[in-house]
NUMARSE-165195 format. One line per 4 residues: number of its first residue (from 0); for each residue x, y, z of C-alpha. Coordinates in nm, 3 decimals. Last residue first. Layout:
<sites>
NUM) X/Y/Z  ... $
</sites>
This chain:
<sites>
490) -0.547/0.868/2.429  -0.840/1.088/2.535  -0.854/1.136/2.913  -1.050/1.461/2.890 $
486) -0.781/1.690/3.029  -0.500/1.487/2.875  -0.653/1.505/2.530  -0.727/1.876/2.572 $
482) -0.361/1.953/2.643  -0.242/1.720/2.368  -0.475/1.888/2.120  -0.359/2.238/2.209 $
478) 0.007/2.139/2.194  -0.039/1.977/1.851  -0.240/2.275/1.727  0.042/2.507/1.824 $
474) 0.319/2.298/1.669  0.393/2.394/1.311  0.250/2.744/1.286  0.365/2.821/1.639 $
470) 0.720/2.712/1.562  0.722/2.928/1.250  0.576/3.223/1.442  0.841/3.192/1.713 $
466) 1.114/3.180/1.451  0.977/3.490/1.282  0.935/3.679/1.609  1.297/3.608/1.708 $
462) 1.431/3.693/1.362  1.236/4.020/1.356  1.371/4.114/1.701  1.729/4.038/1.599 $
458) 1.696/4.233/1.275  1.560/4.542/1.455  1.199/4.612/1.353  1.124/4.842/1.059 $
454) 1.060/4.548/0.827  0.783/4.426/1.057  0.593/4.753/1.034  0.648/4.776/0.658 $
450) 0.518/4.422/0.615  0.213/4.501/0.830  0.114/4.796/0.611  0.158/4.586/0.297 $
446) -0.041/4.299/0.452  -0.330/4.530/0.546  -0.359/4.666/0.193  -0.332/4.321/0.033 $
442) -0.590/4.140/0.248  -0.521/3.817/0.432  -0.623/3.979/0.760  -0.975/3.838/0.720 $
438) -0.824/3.491/0.781  -0.784/3.566/1.154  -0.573/3.321/1.357  -0.422/3.158/1.050 $
434) -0.374/3.508/0.911  -0.159/3.610/1.208  0.063/3.303/1.186  0.088/3.344/0.809 $
430) 0.204/3.705/0.840  0.467/3.606/1.098  0.589/3.320/0.875  0.609/3.551/0.572 $
426) 0.806/3.815/0.766  1.056/3.553/0.887  1.100/3.419/0.535  1.177/3.766/0.401 $
422) 1.421/3.829/0.688  1.623/3.526/0.571  1.749/3.725/0.271  1.650/3.880/-0.060 $
418) 1.722/4.249/-0.103  1.524/4.528/0.068  1.316/4.789/-0.112  1.047/4.728/0.148 $
414) 0.744/4.707/-0.083  0.937/4.550/-0.372  1.115/4.298/-0.147  0.781/4.204/0.008 $
410) 0.636/4.161/-0.341  0.910/3.915/-0.429  0.852/3.717/-0.112  0.481/3.675/-0.173 $
406) 0.172/3.874/-0.079  -0.187/3.759/-0.088  -0.095/3.466/0.133  -0.174/3.128/-0.019 $
402) 0.188/3.027/-0.077  0.262/3.110/0.288  0.037/2.819/0.387  -0.313/2.767/0.529 $
398) -0.506/3.039/0.348  -0.887/3.026/0.378  -1.146/2.838/0.169  -1.013/2.510/0.309 $
394) -1.109/2.651/0.652  -1.480/2.604/0.588  -1.460/2.259/0.432  -1.238/2.153/0.722 $
390) -1.498/2.282/0.969  -1.768/2.086/0.788  -1.562/1.767/0.810  -1.513/1.839/1.182 $
386) -1.892/1.849/1.213  -1.909/1.508/1.048  -1.642/1.391/1.290  -1.843/1.504/1.591 $
382) -2.170/1.369/1.451  -2.031/1.016/1.418  -1.828/0.900/1.117  -1.711/0.538/1.121 $
378) -2.005/0.428/1.333  -2.020/0.091/1.510  -1.717/0.134/1.736  -1.495/-0.172/1.763 $
374) -1.159/0.005/1.769  -1.099/-0.095/1.409  -1.416/0.090/1.312  -1.283/0.408/1.474 $
370) -0.933/0.374/1.324  -1.078/0.313/0.978  -1.279/0.638/1.010  -0.963/0.820/1.125 $
366) -0.777/0.688/0.820  -1.058/0.823/0.601  -1.031/1.164/0.770  -0.659/1.161/0.697 $
362) -0.734/1.083/0.333  -0.957/1.391/0.334  -0.665/1.603/0.460  -0.411/1.459/0.218 $
358) -0.410/1.709/-0.070  -0.488/2.000/0.164  -0.158/1.936/0.344  -0.112/1.731/0.670 $
354) 0.036/2.023/0.860  -0.159/2.298/0.685  -0.487/2.116/0.726  -0.407/2.077/1.096 $
350) -0.322/2.446/1.123  -0.659/2.542/0.981  -0.832/2.300/1.217  -0.651/2.470/1.508 $
346) -0.760/2.816/1.388  -1.114/2.693/1.342  -1.110/2.613/1.711  -1.142/2.281/1.896 $
342) -1.342/2.240/2.217  -1.705/2.187/2.116  -1.587/2.053/1.779  -1.417/1.762/1.953 $
338) -1.191/1.642/1.671  -0.844/1.622/1.825  -0.594/1.509/1.562  -0.448/1.165/1.641 $
334) -0.394/1.065/1.276  -0.127/1.334/1.228  0.196/1.132/1.220  0.036/0.825/1.064 $
330) -0.102/1.032/0.776  0.233/1.206/0.726  0.424/0.878/0.720  0.178/0.730/0.471 $
326) 0.212/1.024/0.233  0.591/1.051/0.256  0.653/0.679/0.209  0.409/0.662/-0.084 $
322) 0.586/0.950/-0.262  0.930/0.799/-0.197  0.837/0.471/-0.364  0.840/0.169/-0.129 $
318) 1.179/-0.001/-0.093  1.083/-0.229/0.199  1.354/-0.062/0.408  1.201/0.276/0.318 $
314) 0.858/0.155/0.426  0.995/0.029/0.759  1.192/0.345/0.842  0.908/0.581/0.747 $
310) 0.657/0.381/0.948  0.883/0.365/1.254  0.932/0.743/1.249  0.560/0.804/1.202 $
306) 0.480/0.562/1.484  0.706/0.749/1.727  0.518/1.071/1.654  0.176/0.899/1.655 $
302) 0.260/0.714/1.978  0.313/1.045/2.157  0.100/0.950/2.456  0.018/0.579/2.465 $
298) -0.156/0.523/2.797  -0.241/0.195/2.972  -0.481/0.216/3.264  -0.493/0.253/3.642 $
294) -0.395/0.622/3.642  -0.082/0.552/3.439  0.074/0.235/3.298  0.293/0.342/3.003 $
290) 0.286/0.222/2.642  0.507/0.435/2.412  0.712/0.171/2.228  0.416/-0.067/2.192 $
286) 0.198/0.216/2.058  0.420/0.323/1.768  0.259/0.087/1.514  -0.073/0.262/1.580 $
282) -0.123/0.415/1.232  0.062/0.140/1.043  -0.220/-0.068/0.893  -0.459/0.225/0.845 $
278) -0.171/0.425/0.694  -0.101/0.137/0.455  -0.466/0.133/0.350  -0.462/0.510/0.296 $
274) -0.144/0.490/0.086  -0.283/0.204/-0.124  -0.612/0.363/-0.223  -0.940/0.312/-0.030 $
270) -1.176/0.043/-0.156  -1.414/0.097/0.142  -1.390/-0.272/0.237  -1.012/-0.255/0.204 $
266) -0.994/0.041/0.443  -1.223/-0.151/0.679  -0.990/-0.452/0.659  -0.696/-0.225/0.743 $
262) -0.865/-0.096/1.059  -0.949/-0.452/1.162  -0.587/-0.556/1.112  -0.457/-0.258/1.309 $
258) -0.697/-0.326/1.596  -0.600/-0.694/1.607  -0.233/-0.587/1.630  -0.291/-0.340/1.915 $
254) -0.515/-0.579/2.109  -0.891/-0.542/2.077  -1.191/-0.386/2.253  -1.025/-0.048/2.276 $
250) -1.156/0.249/2.475  -1.086/0.066/2.800  -0.711/0.074/2.744  -0.488/-0.145/2.528 $
246) -0.375/-0.508/2.546  -0.072/-0.630/2.353  -0.133/-0.977/2.204  0.062/-0.894/1.888 $
242) 0.167/-0.528/1.907  0.542/-0.592/1.929  0.522/-0.830/1.633  0.430/-0.543/1.401 $
238) 0.781/-0.397/1.420  0.921/-0.730/1.296  0.837/-0.630/0.938  0.745/-0.861/0.652 $
234) 1.001/-1.121/0.763  0.886/-1.092/1.125  0.529/-1.162/1.012  0.617/-1.506/0.875 $
230) 0.584/-1.694/1.205  0.294/-1.913/1.098  0.030/-1.762/1.326  0.130/-1.402/1.254 $
226) 0.157/-1.457/0.878  -0.184/-1.625/0.893  -0.330/-1.310/1.046  -0.151/-1.103/0.781 $
222) -0.301/-1.310/0.501  -0.656/-1.318/0.641  -0.630/-0.956/0.758  -0.589/-0.848/0.394 $
218) -0.949/-0.935/0.305  -1.043/-0.765/-0.024  -0.685/-0.752/-0.151  -0.489/-0.427/-0.184 $
214) -0.294/-0.487/0.138  -0.203/-0.839/0.026  -0.098/-0.724/-0.321  0.114/-0.448/-0.168 $
210) 0.269/-0.697/0.075  0.363/-0.923/-0.218  0.554/-0.644/-0.393  0.714/-0.539/-0.063 $
206) 0.843/-0.893/-0.006  1.015/-0.873/-0.345  1.171/-0.539/-0.247  1.281/-0.669/0.092 $
202) 1.493/-0.929/-0.083  1.437/-1.295/0.000  1.712/-1.494/0.172  1.566/-1.433/0.519 $
198) 1.250/-1.598/0.384  1.421/-1.935/0.425  1.330/-1.909/0.794  0.971/-2.004/0.708 $
194) 1.067/-2.358/0.600  0.904/-2.574/0.867  0.600/-2.357/0.931  0.546/-2.315/0.557 $
190) 0.582/-2.691/0.511  0.308/-2.753/0.766  0.071/-2.522/0.577  0.144/-2.698/0.248 $
186) 0.078/-3.033/0.414  -0.255/-2.906/0.552  -0.391/-2.726/0.243  -0.410/-2.347/0.270 $
182) -0.766/-2.213/0.286  -0.912/-1.993/0.012  -1.073/-1.647/0.037  -0.943/-1.565/-0.312 $
178) -0.734/-1.253/-0.255  -0.653/-1.315/0.111  -0.568/-1.684/0.070  -0.380/-1.596/-0.248 $
174) -0.165/-1.354/-0.046  -0.094/-1.616/0.217  0.027/-1.860/-0.048  0.234/-1.580/-0.206 $
170) 0.402/-1.532/0.131  0.516/-1.895/0.123  0.604/-1.869/-0.247  0.864/-1.607/-0.149 $
166) 1.086/-1.898/-0.040  1.161/-1.990/-0.400  1.315/-2.331/-0.467  1.309/-2.431/-0.101 $
162) 0.939/-2.344/-0.095  0.861/-2.577/-0.386  1.078/-2.857/-0.245  0.913/-2.838/0.096 $
158) 0.570/-2.833/-0.071  0.637/-3.165/-0.247  0.435/-3.177/-0.569  0.257/-2.872/-0.708 $
154) 0.167/-2.679/-0.396  -0.183/-2.669/-0.252  -0.414/-2.370/-0.194  -0.764/-2.503/-0.136 $
150) -1.102/-2.358/-0.231  -1.247/-2.710/-0.274  -1.361/-2.620/-0.627  -1.027/-2.458/-0.699 $
146) -0.850/-2.761/-0.554  -1.041/-2.986/-0.792  -0.946/-2.756/-1.080  -0.581/-2.785/-0.983 $
142) -0.586/-3.160/-1.031  -0.208/-3.182/-1.089  -0.214/-3.279/-1.460  -0.478/-3.017/-1.556 $
138) -0.500/-2.956/-1.930  -0.831/-2.784/-2.015  -0.952/-2.819/-2.374  -1.132/-2.566/-2.587 $
134) -0.956/-2.718/-2.891  -0.847/-2.380/-3.027  -0.783/-2.213/-2.688  -0.590/-2.505/-2.539 $
130) -0.599/-2.420/-2.169  -0.331/-2.483/-1.908  -0.360/-2.545/-1.532  -0.058/-2.516/-1.305 $
126) -0.170/-2.203/-1.120  -0.443/-2.384/-0.923  -0.191/-2.657/-0.845  0.044/-2.411/-0.677 $
122) 0.403/-2.306/-0.749  0.492/-2.398/-1.107  0.776/-2.636/-1.205  0.532/-2.919/-1.290 $
118) 0.355/-2.707/-1.549  0.659/-2.656/-1.772  0.754/-3.024/-1.783  0.387/-3.102/-1.854 $
114) 0.385/-2.867/-2.154  0.664/-3.058/-2.321  1.010/-2.997/-2.465  1.153/-2.774/-2.196 $
110) 1.367/-2.463/-2.253  1.643/-2.405/-2.001  1.666/-2.162/-1.712  1.971/-2.166/-1.487 $
106) 2.050/-2.114/-1.121  1.675/-2.085/-1.062  1.563/-1.787/-0.852  1.501/-1.710/-0.486 $
102) 1.617/-1.990/-0.254  1.981/-1.893/-0.337  2.086/-2.237/-0.464  1.767/-2.285/-0.667 $
98) 1.839/-2.598/-0.873  1.758/-2.615/-1.244  1.444/-2.502/-1.426  1.257/-2.646/-1.719 $
94) 1.066/-2.394/-1.924  0.810/-2.411/-2.203  0.862/-2.094/-2.402  0.698/-1.773/-2.276 $
90) 0.435/-1.555/-2.444  0.314/-1.243/-2.263  0.015/-1.045/-2.382  0.069/-0.673/-2.329 $
86) -0.209/-0.415/-2.354  -0.477/-0.680/-2.291  -0.508/-0.629/-1.914  -0.552/-0.257/-1.984 $
82) -0.880/-0.338/-2.160  -0.999/-0.256/-2.511  -0.637/-0.240/-2.621  -0.497/0.037/-2.842 $
78) -0.123/-0.035/-2.879  -0.149/-0.411/-2.835  0.204/-0.529/-2.750  0.318/-0.892/-2.759 $
74) 0.572/-0.930/-2.476  0.821/-1.214/-2.521  0.919/-1.406/-2.208  1.239/-1.608/-2.240 $
70) 1.314/-1.618/-1.868  1.621/-1.396/-1.855  1.440/-1.077/-1.950  1.425/-0.817/-2.227 $
66) 1.210/-0.931/-2.517  0.978/-0.674/-2.670  0.714/-0.708/-2.938  0.515/-0.503/-3.188 $
62) 0.465/-0.655/-3.535  0.432/-1.022/-3.444  0.563/-1.349/-3.594  0.928/-1.237/-3.594 $
58) 0.941/-1.243/-3.210  0.815/-1.599/-3.148  1.092/-1.796/-3.321  1.377/-1.608/-3.150 $
54) 1.190/-1.636/-2.819  1.175/-2.017/-2.862  0.859/-2.197/-2.968  0.708/-2.487/-2.768 $
50) 0.459/-2.244/-2.621  0.327/-2.082/-2.302  0.065/-1.808/-2.305  0.002/-1.543/-2.043 $
46) -0.289/-1.301/-2.003  -0.311/-1.020/-1.750  -0.521/-0.901/-1.456  -0.773/-1.177/-1.526 $
42) -1.141/-1.090/-1.459  -1.279/-1.344/-1.213  -1.524/-1.619/-1.308  -1.328/-1.869/-1.094 $
38) -1.232/-2.075/-1.399  -1.133/-1.752/-1.575  -0.920/-1.653/-1.276  -0.732/-1.984/-1.272 $
34) -0.674/-1.966/-1.648  -0.540/-1.610/-1.610  -0.318/-1.713/-1.319  -0.125/-1.977/-1.507 $
30) -0.154/-2.081/-1.871  -0.308/-2.019/-2.212  -0.158/-2.285/-2.435  0.069/-2.312/-2.738 $
26) 0.195/-2.564/-2.993  0.395/-2.390/-3.265  0.301/-2.486/-3.620  0.335/-2.126/-3.752 $
22) -0.043/-2.122/-3.783  -0.060/-2.228/-3.418  0.152/-1.929/-3.312  -0.063/-1.688/-3.512 $
18) -0.379/-1.851/-3.379  -0.267/-1.814/-3.016  -0.186/-1.445/-3.063  -0.525/-1.393/-3.229 $
14) -0.705/-1.572/-2.945  -0.549/-1.334/-2.694  -0.670/-1.024/-2.880  -1.009/-1.189/-2.931 $
10) -1.063/-1.212/-2.556  -1.117/-1.570/-2.428  -1.448/-1.681/-2.275  -1.385/-2.034/-2.156 $
6) -1.551/-2.342/-2.307  -1.462/-2.671/-2.140  -1.340/-3.012/-2.256  -1.134/-3.179/-1.985 $
2) -0.780/-3.315/-1.974  -0.570/-3.505/-1.715  -0.245/-3.609/-1.885 $
</sites>
């Protein structure tokens, strides 16, 4: 077996686990991604050990453990770790796997007798390197360290066999390319092209997990660009395929798909959180379905509305958490806000903050910055957007929802002596509509007088005004922006 003496910096918490196993005469090695990361001078996200011991032999050796999976992994828990990556150290027996009839998981998992048996079942050579902590010895039977130095992603053994075992490994190869800046070795690349259709057997949830890692990498466009070239994009979401090669208008230097990738890369460069990066990736996904040739150019009116619907559908199919789905959908829906401070009013900005919510308004501005850079413009925040920032700061001091009115439903019932009912909601919507236009009206004395005036109206009249106010609160800024957009040729 190919071995090499090398000194790696191992946390004491990991060394202790190894020593305990060794003291109990159980051979053990640090293995997998943590060894790869240490060799690349990257901080490991977690630490894994493999050993000759069975789960039943491992568990009694440690005070705090858990064992709840089909693969024999025992979690050794550190209750007060120095780093989050050291909270749980996983120890797994050497494994030897059977056939993969569903292209996702082994039909059976059995314990192996040697380290080499365990290493040869792993996906890529760079992940099939083990490290003997006590001897400071690297065990590398598949020359993974050479591939690390060459910055190559290569499967262990026949790539067709590896991808037939677990088709998700093809997307993992793209993800590693994005995370590490590596190239995919030629035979491995050819095998991805040949076996890509096996991804239809992989659950959307597993694909989602890899997509998150791609989106959160430093260069996500590398992985998604490769996915486009290799035919894997349709298994992530076919909605993106519509924008591949699709030209836009004069304001855009790139196709729809190139623009989305460049926008996402900027979000990654700025270290934005997941929901902002996803919004940058999806913000123009509705353009292909709304493209119309008009006035000698392509237009995409309403693409943000269509895009929000597509985004919600895709993210739900991929089993993203509800909170992420709602945030990303809202950011996509409102990313086309009109920001010309010479034309827009504080009232319209107020309504925009209300629509997207105060919690997301600054994220929306970040998505807009990604959109600008993705278009090929040099500045992410020109004067106009900086001025819009100032307008947001100003309106954030004023009420933008019924919850911020200085009178609530209970107080309206007290003032009017009327019981609860839909008329309370109508009054609140009318008050909000008026306060959005003039924040100085959000004053208790004025609101009480106005409530009594509204309460005295016939029920039908109050209902009509209330519904009109609600519609205005939700849509007025959208109508204003669309009108100005069309006037000035902004798409």
